[in-house]
Every structure is written in structure tokens, then in C-alpha cells.
VOGU-3710 file (C-alpha; in Angstrom, 3 decimals, decimal comma):
1> mtklkktlqd> 13,355/39,044/-20,212  10,872/39,969/-16,931  10,474/37,364/-14,297  7,057/36,945/-15,559  7,587/35,723/-19,033  10,734/33,190/-17,488  8,508/31,910/-15,512  5,817/31,513/-18,260  8,560/30,144/-20,155  9,376/27,347/-17,494
11> irtfihekgl> 5,744/26,053/-17,205  5,613/25,582/-20,597  8,894/23,552/-20,904  7,918/21,382/-17,878  4,355/20,670/-19,487  5,871/19,333/-22,451  8,789/17,538/-21,009  6,524/15,465/-18,424  3,443/15,008/-21,222  1,241/16,935/-18,471
21> irenekllva> -1,263/18,184/-21,063  -1,465/17,389/-24,776  -2,342/19,956/-27,588  -6,122/20,938/-28,236  -6,952/19,171/-24,693  -9,914/20,769/-22,992  -8,713/21,189/-19,308  -10,568/22,221/-15,881  -8,636/24,649/-13,645  -9,440/24,346/-10,275
31> isggpdsvfl> -9,234/27,993/-8,497  -9,741/29,152/-4,559  -9,294/32,901/-5,618  -5,728/32,600/-3,836  -2,234/33,642/-5,544  -1,487/30,304/-6,511  -5,080/28,955/-8,321  -5,048/32,760/-9,655  -1,585/32,053/-11,259  -1,741/28,602/-12,544
41> ayalktlgyt> -5,140/30,022/-14,236  -3,518/33,223/-15,602  -0,680/31,319/-16,909  -2,708/27,961/-18,615  -4,948/30,945/-20,763  -1,893/32,657/-21,262  0,292/30,034/-22,722  -2,741/29,267/-24,845  -4,609/26,451/-23,601  -8,008/26,185/-23,761
51> iglvhinyql> -9,536/26,363/-19,533  -12,336/26,251/-17,936  -12,628/27,334/-13,897  -14,326/25,532/-10,744  -14,683/26,915/-7,318  -16,503/25,407/-4,431  -17,685/28,245/-1,725  -17,075/26,437/1,406  -19,457/29,504/2,869  -16,168/29,318/6,027
61> rgktsddeek> -15,323/32,872/5,648  -18,755/35,201/5,335  -18,248/38,067/3,493  -14,778/37,299/2,485  -16,011/33,438/0,915  -18,405/35,646/-1,367  -15,946/38,437/-2,728  -13,430/35,343/-3,760  -16,777/33,211/-5,474  -17,095/37,315/-7,270
71> liieyadswn> -13,497/37,744/-8,167  -13,256/34,239/-9,905  -16,833/34,960/-11,955  -14,857/38,488/-12,776  -11,671/36,638/-14,035  -14,419/34,030/-16,325  -15,835/36,934/-17,786  -12,216/39,190/-18,713  -11,117/35,943/-20,247  -13,776/34,624/-21,760
81> vpvyyrrmek> -13,681/31,060/-20,128  -16,520/28,895/-18,688  -16,932/28,919/-14,665  -18,379/26,576/-12,729  -19,247/26,861/-9,051  -20,987/25,477/-6,226  -21,795/26,033/-2,499  -21,138/23,810/0,149  -22,627/24,080/3,311  -20,395/24,448/6,736
91> vkeessyaqs> -19,545/20,931/8,374  -20,670/21,782/12,116  -17,843/22,137/14,728  -19,139/19,878/16,677  -19,815/17,243/14,909  -15,964/16,395/13,630  -11,962/16,998/14,394  -10,288/19,130/12,696  -8,573/16,413/9,953  -11,981/14,969/9,466
101> rqviyrdfry> -13,586/18,362/8,087  -10,174/18,684/6,059  -11,125/15,007/4,244  -15,141/15,777/3,839  -14,143/19,463/2,450  -11,825/17,581/0,162  -14,002/14,715/-0,828  -16,442/17,113/-1,788  -14,169/18,993/-4,022  -12,642/16,407/-6,051
111> dffreimqkh> -16,084/14,616/-6,310  -17,441/17,744/-8,068  -14,301/18,526/-10,054  -14,804/14,902/-11,668  -18,660/15,611/-12,433  -17,528/18,649/-14,124  -15,229/17,297/-16,539  -17,493/14,439/-17,344  -20,203/16,148/-17,638  -18,540/19,285/-19,883
121> gytkcatahh> -15,800/17,096/-21,574  -12,602/17,958/-19,540  -9,896/15,625/-20,106  -7,888/16,704/-17,043  -8,300/19,179/-14,342  -5,442/21,196/-13,248  -4,378/21,790/-9,129  -1,975/25,064/-7,974  0,314/22,923/-6,053  3,535/24,567/-5,945
131> rddqaesilm> 7,522/23,592/-4,869  7,000/24,750/-1,428  3,916/22,488/-0,986  5,858/19,377/-2,386  9,130/20,853/0,197  6,320/20,533/3,128  5,047/17,051/1,840  8,221/15,480/1,573  9,680/17,370/5,240  6,388/16,469/6,976
141> sltkgnhpai> 7,106/12,628/5,657  10,082/12,174/6,431  9,139/13,497/10,212  6,496/10,837/10,048  9,220/8,267/9,988  8,814/7,369/6,360  12,354/5,707/4,529  13,428/7,762/1,630  12,428/5,763/-1,274  8,543/5,594/-0,076
151> iqsiplerek> 8,106/9,465/1,024  4,914/10,461/0,816  4,758/13,513/-2,052  2,576/15,129/-4,277  2,390/13,486/-7,274  3,054/15,199/-10,485  -0,507/13,428/-12,163  -2,868/10,830/-10,606  -5,637/9,807/-12,532  -6,642/13,051/-14,171
161> fvrpllpvsk> -5,350/15,752/-12,102  -2,452/17,483/-13,056  -0,013/19,635/-11,420  1,870/22,404/-14,116  3,188/24,798/-11,238  5,450/21,939/-9,167  8,657/23,536/-10,092  7,548/27,298/-9,202  8,001/28,624/-5,979  5,631/30,402/-4,148
171> aeileclaea> 8,093/33,349/-4,415  7,834/32,965/-7,985  4,196/32,969/-8,252  3,605/36,061/-6,012  6,209/37,891/-7,652  4,797/36,850/-11,491  1,136/38,161/-9,875  2,319/41,356/-8,818  3,962/42,054/-12,597  1,025/40,906/-14,328
181> glayshdisn> -1,134/43,277/-11,872  -3,352/40,269/-11,172  -5,593/40,638/-7,605  -6,265/37,283/-5,580  -7,916/36,827/-2,164  -5,426/35,813/0,874  -6,912/32,992/3,147  -6,645/33,833/7,112  -7,006/29,948/7,679  -3,569/29,250/5,927
191> dsndylrnqf> -2,438/31,546/8,827  -3,165/29,208/11,694  -1,461/26,540/12,759  -4,639/24,232/13,845  -3,780/21,549/10,793  -0,028/20,006/10,633  0,714/21,463/7,015  0,434/25,058/8,019  3,154/24,620/11,233  5,501/23,507/8,892
201> rnqvipllkt> 4,565/26,108/6,439  4,238/28,736/8,601  7,350/27,685/11,418  9,005/24,668/10,246  10,097/25,880/6,962  10,579/29,342/7,471  12,924/28,427/10,313  15,299/25,880/7,810  15,151/28,670/5,565  17,379/30,867/7,939
211> inpsidqqlv> 19,880/28,201/8,118  19,285/27,549/4,192  17,797/29,332/1,841  17,277/26,912/-0,806  16,048/24,325/1,271  12,932/24,217/-0,369  14,089/23,397/-3,775  17,039/20,986/-2,076  14,753/18,913/-0,509  12,433/18,838/-3,604
221> skhewyqqqf> 15,838/17,477/-5,874  17,101/14,987/-3,157  13,594/13,618/-3,226  13,661/13,066/-6,658  17,278/11,829/-6,570  16,074/8,594/-4,301  13,053/8,409/-6,293  15,056/8,146/-9,324  17,528/5,468/-7,410  14,733/3,244/-5,724
231> sfiqkvldqq> 13,349/3,155/-9,157  15,858/2,016/-10,586  16,579/-0,683/-7,151  12,816/-1,602/-7,907  13,568/-2,829/-11,814  16,691/-4,718/-10,907  15,011/-6,818/-8,261  11,641/-7,123/-9,611  13,583/-9,118/-12,438  15,441/-11,664/-9,757
241> ahhyleekat> 12,164/-11,267/-7,840  11,402/-15,273/-8,375  15,242/-15,800/-6,587  14,271/-14,397/-3,250  10,208/-14,041/-2,865  7,639/-16,944/-2,831  4,249/-15,069/-2,895  0,891/-16,917/-2,135  -2,375/-16,110/-1,452  -2,133/-15,526/2,510
251> vkrlyfepfi> 1,634/-16,279/2,821  4,747/-14,538/1,449  8,276/-15,566/1,897  11,290/-13,176/1,036  14,256/-15,531/1,264  18,196/-13,757/2,352  20,401/-16,437/1,649  20,337/-15,534/-2,528  20,733/-12,202/-2,103  23,350/-12,339/0,425
261> kqfgenflqv> 25,498/-14,487/-2,076  25,331/-11,924/-4,761  25,351/-8,785/-2,754  26,071/-9,575/0,465  24,155/-8,692/3,824  25,108/-4,890/3,900  22,292/-4,696/1,126  19,552/-6,703/3,194  17,969/-3,881/4,479  17,595/-2,290/0,914
271> lciwaferwg> 15,822/-5,834/-0,156  13,839/-5,621/2,594  12,124/-2,267/1,757  12,096/-3,129/-1,588  9,767/-6,341/-0,518  7,463/-4,323/1,456  6,794/-1,748/-0,717  5,916/-4,574/-3,054  3,929/-6,061/-0,583  1,576/-3,220/0,469
281> lhgkdiweti> 3,514/-2,142/4,051  4,436/1,236/4,303  5,520/4,076/7,375  6,021/3,088/11,295  5,368/-0,792/9,910  8,569/-0,894/8,028  10,958/0,536/11,169  9,661/-1,995/13,421  9,842/-4,955/10,948  13,653/-4,132/9,659
291> klidsesgrf> 14,205/-4,631/13,016  13,270/-8,447/12,384  16,206/-8,464/10,282  18,623/-9,353/12,880  16,234/-10,493/15,194  16,139/-14,491/16,410  14,545/-17,344/14,183  10,473/-16,796/15,796  10,563/-13,218/16,241  7,370/-11,001/15,000
301> cytsigkisk> 5,293/-8,399/14,968  1,663/-7,383/13,722  1,426/-4,811/11,313  -1,726/-2,978/9,161  -1,312/-6,029/6,404  -0,573/-8,842/8,850  1,996/-10,812/10,990  5,490/-11,022/9,918  8,155/-12,991/11,639  11,604/-13,881/11,264
311> grdmlilete> 12,343/-17,330/10,211  15,659/-19,486/9,147  16,993/-16,742/6,626  14,032/-15,097/5,870  10,628/-13,244/6,588  7,273/-14,313/6,527  4,271/-12,532/5,786  0,921/-13,782/7,150  -1,947/-12,022/5,905  -4,440/-14,374/7,017
321> eieseiisip> -5,378/-15,058/10,926  -5,714/-18,484/11,541  -8,681/-19,862/13,241  -8,209/-22,931/15,663  -11,905/-24,475/14,277  -12,567/-28,082/15,192  -13,807/-30,062/12,284  -15,632/-33,909/13,208  -15,710/-35,981/9,804  -18,608/-38,648/10,167
331> sfrdhysikt> -18,231/-41,780/8,498  -19,165/-41,465/4,829  -19,305/-44,152/1,924  -16,992/-42,884/-0,672  -16,300/-38,871/-0,996  -16,128/-36,106/1,596  -15,018/-33,385/1,061  -14,267/-29,860/3,830  -12,208/-26,765/3,822  -10,906/-25,393/6,572
341> ghqnvsfsil> -9,493/-21,903/6,410  -8,269/-21,715/2,832  -7,590/-25,108/2,779  -9,308/-27,741/1,217  -9,276/-31,736/2,330  -11,316/-34,120/0,445  -11,630/-37,566/1,636  -12,009/-41,031/-0,915  -12,136/-44,918/0,009  -10,461/-46,785/-2,806
351> teekpdfkek> -10,690/-50,668/-2,866  -9,066/-51,289/-5,948  -7,146/-47,695/-6,431  -3,115/-48,878/-6,200  -1,530/-45,802/-4,023  0,723/-43,522/-6,003  2,730/-42,123/-2,912  4,215/-39,633/-5,487  1,066/-37,692/-5,953  1,626/-34,717/-4,274
361> ntlwldleki> -0,330/-33,277/-1,290  -1,747/-36,540/-0,343  -2,072/-39,021/1,932  -2,848/-42,984/1,710  -3,902/-44,863/4,679  -5,265/-48,071/5,949  -9,040/-47,238/6,664  -9,867/-50,557/8,727  -7,119/-48,807/11,489  -8,973/-45,769/11,811
371> hfpiiirrwe> -11,905/-44,979/13,461  -14,611/-42,084/12,758  -15,385/-39,449/13,793  -11,723/-38,353/11,913  -11,036/-35,282/14,130  -9,360/-32,384/11,843  -7,799/-29,773/14,003  -4,944/-27,280/14,276  -1,640/-28,620/15,748  -1,149/-27,652/19,444
381> qgdkmiplgm> 1,640/-27,867/21,510  2,631/-31,298/23,242  1,190/-33,409/20,479  2,771/-36,504/19,876  2,511/-38,469/16,800  4,590/-41,718/15,941  6,253/-41,457/12,773  6,329/-44,009/9,914  8,872/-46,272/10,749  9,076/-45,494/14,209
391> krtkkisdif> 7,712/-46,979/17,306  7,649/-44,675/19,269  5,942/-40,879/19,753  7,714/-38,008/19,090  5,960/-34,413/19,236  5,135/-32,322/16,557  7,086/-29,732/17,474  10,248/-31,551/17,113  9,317/-33,157/13,880  8,838/-29,460/12,905
401> idlkfdsaqk> 12,684/-28,719/13,263  13,844/-31,709/12,021  11,727/-30,475/8,803  12,718/-26,629/9,289  9,735/-25,549/9,506  9,323/-21,910/9,450  6,361/-20,183/11,332  3,788/-20,232/9,030  4,055/-23,652/7,889  4,040/-24,709/11,681
411> draivfvskg> 0,810/-22,237/11,945  -0,770/-23,928/8,920  -0,027/-27,491/10,285  -3,581/-29,834/10,516  -3,715/-32,898/12,584  -5,826/-35,816/12,058  -6,977/-37,406/15,211  -8,699/-40,982/15,695  -9,830/-41,901/19,378  -7,793/-40,017/20,588
421> eifalypfrv> -4,417/-40,462/18,746  -2,879/-38,486/15,987  -3,008/-40,687/12,587  -1,709/-37,770/10,380  -0,085/-34,725/10,154  -0,199/-32,112/7,269  2,081/-31,381/5,627  1,919/-34,972/4,880  3,616/-36,955/7,415  2,005/-40,925/8,302
431> sdtvkissqt> 1,636/-42,444/11,532  3,348/-45,975/11,214  -0,190/-47,099/12,954  -1,886/-46,922/10,134  0,025/-47,572/7,434  -0,572/-49,490/4,128  0,749/-53,296/4,087  0,415/-55,704/1,709  -3,094/-56,769/3,965  -4,565/-53,879/3,344
441> kavlkiviea> -8,142/-54,377/1,910  -9,456/-50,474/1,809  -7,445/-47,100/1,129  -8,487/-43,594/3,024  -7,121/-41,371/0,568  -6,912/-37,857/1,637  -5,996/-34,781/-0,581  -5,227/-31,289/1,023  -5,191/-28,249/-1,456  -4,061/-25,015/0,144
//
């Protein structure tokens, strides 16, 4: 069996095993004129798929760009398949950095592909990413410091874009092109090391291959193994998430103790990476945050998704920035409501309803012992109040210690002030000076909902 025949057979098997393309699907093939995309189009056509070609002439290399366009039209004619192409004006050098220009070209390219797919009824679009491209992506991601479980790689399928050549090496592609006698263009921009990927392609990978000729295949295989491991860990931990996580809109907590009891301390990093991935944290942020595991309580760092701090046997993510607003509540007759941050606070004056001290999120106070306006603000260092049942003031910071509050609970604590004195604290502490007694005639009911 020739190399070409075996490679085509391997591609067919890969497509079927991965369920990439169904029978009778209409497939758009992105073709640049380079060796990879020419072989992709040839392979899919030879394997019997219904294809159309799509090409963009970026007009970056003068006559060479036009020659590539002509080559693709010639292939379309000889294969008797439709071809769609568009020309793009060159992005001015002074208008953008190299990386930004790459993004502009990529967005233009994929927008055009989507347009053609929708207009002409193509169900999927195939691109010519191969095993060497995958190895480069994996190595680049590792070099940037990403954890093996969340390495950035080229997905086999995303939206309606598929990559049938991912198991095929560049060397195989070139060998098959030579055997089939297929012409292709060489993009000299791939020889330049202006872009990071080209540095890995032209310098790093070749150097590694002198040490290990199979480095590309092994990188891809190890990555797939890591992904399988992490997928398994995710499934196991997802089933147990209610034991380890408390997830609210603006505050999320990861509890260590139940996990340590079940699996021990040695696997805490695995737990944290699972939670961070679940919360949308990636890359360098993960490694900075991992350091908090062994730090003392109160330590924190800022990430792309919010502040993460170390509590007693937990990590806390706060995605909302707490504002230090001060709100004045004027005298009112029956009912009054305000919102501070994500907390809704409602006030009611009651003369007949008996207090239900079991009612959640509620403060019950003697109205006659409170003077308006009532000031609501975030607590501050040095704040004091006389807790219920006590005769002397106590620092609110000490109350937090007694209650074992974490940083997020402290950040969201609210004090209620009357004539310069704190008479209530959220979460749900009342001063002894405003407690309800048998002589109480009117009750001020305060309900706080996060």
C-alpha cells in the first residue's frame, strides 16, 4: 500500500471514529493554496465527500497571491467543484501591530466562511490544521505556564469548523502531495520569525526533533492523555460539587475540609484547578492563586475574574467590586426600600404584628429607640456596637472573629447608624440599645436580601 493510499485510509477512519462528517453532508473546504489546504481538499474530494472551495486573497504578496488564487480556481475546474473567493484590502503596517493584524485577517476569514456556508447550504467547513500545528499549540501553551489540564490546543471541532487532518503530520502531507503530483504554493511569510508561532515552528520544534524525532506525536498523545484524566476528574468532582462549593452570583467559596477528609491534602491543587476551570480562571492566574492554598488566612490576589482570598480552610472568589456608598434613610410612614450593591434592604413599621425572630434575613428593633435619618454604610475598622445581651461596646472586627467570618462576608457587612451610634449589623446582629421589650409599642422590621 502506498503512503498516499494509507494516509487517505487513516483520514477516513479518523473522520468516522470522531464523527466529524456525516454521509451526504455538504462540506466547504478552506484553501489557501499552500500544501496543507491543497492536500485537505484533494483528500476529501478523493474520499467521496461533496465539497466546495473557499479562498481569500489578502493581496499581501503581489503576484504570488494572485497566482495562488489562479491555482485554486484551476483545481476547482479540474475537480468540478464550486469555488468562492474574495479579496481583502491590505491592513496598513502603521495602523496596527503584527499580532493585531493577524486577528483582523482571521476574523475576516472566518466571517467570510460563515457567510458562504449560510448562503450556499454548507453544513460544515474543514480547515487544514494538522498534527504539527497541534504540537506547536500545545508547546506554546505549556511555555506560557498553563497547567497540563487546561492547555490551549486546536479543537477537533468548534461551531461548524472541523479539522480532519489533525492526526496527519506535515511530513506525511508533503510526501502524499509528491506522490499525487499536486502543485502548491509556498508562503514565504511562514519563514519569518516575526510571529511567535513561527518561532516555535522554525526554531523550537526542529531543535527538539534533533533530541526526539517523535516529539510532535508524543506532545499530542500526552496532551490527549492529560485531557482524558482531567475530564475524568471533572466528572467525579462535578458529582460531588455540592460538598465542596458554594456558588452565588457575586461570591463563590471552595471548601477544603470535606475534600481533605475524603482524599487527603496532597490533592488540593487538583481540587483548586477543577474549581478555577469551572469559574473561568486560566493561565498565569491559576498559578498565582494556587499559592494561596498554603498562605495564611486573609491573603488575596486579583485575577481576571475577580478577587480571590484565603479564608479558614477555603478559597473565596469575589466577582463584584464592593462600593463604599453611604445611604441616608429619611423618616417614612409605613414602608421604605433601597438597594445597596446586590443587597435589597426594606424597612417596615409595624404596630400590631408580633416579631417572628426565626424569620430569616430579618432584624426586629424598637422603633422609638431609633432616630431618623438612618445611615447605612459598609463597616469600617474601628466600628463598635453594643451586641444584644451586653452592656459594653465591642469592636465589630472582634465580632467577625467570634463568628469566623471570611473576607467576603466582611466586605459585604453593613452597619445601620442612628445619631452616630451603630444599632444593627448585617449579617443580623442587633444592638442591646434597640432591643424589643414588653414596653415596645412599634417595631421597625428590616429585611436584607442578597
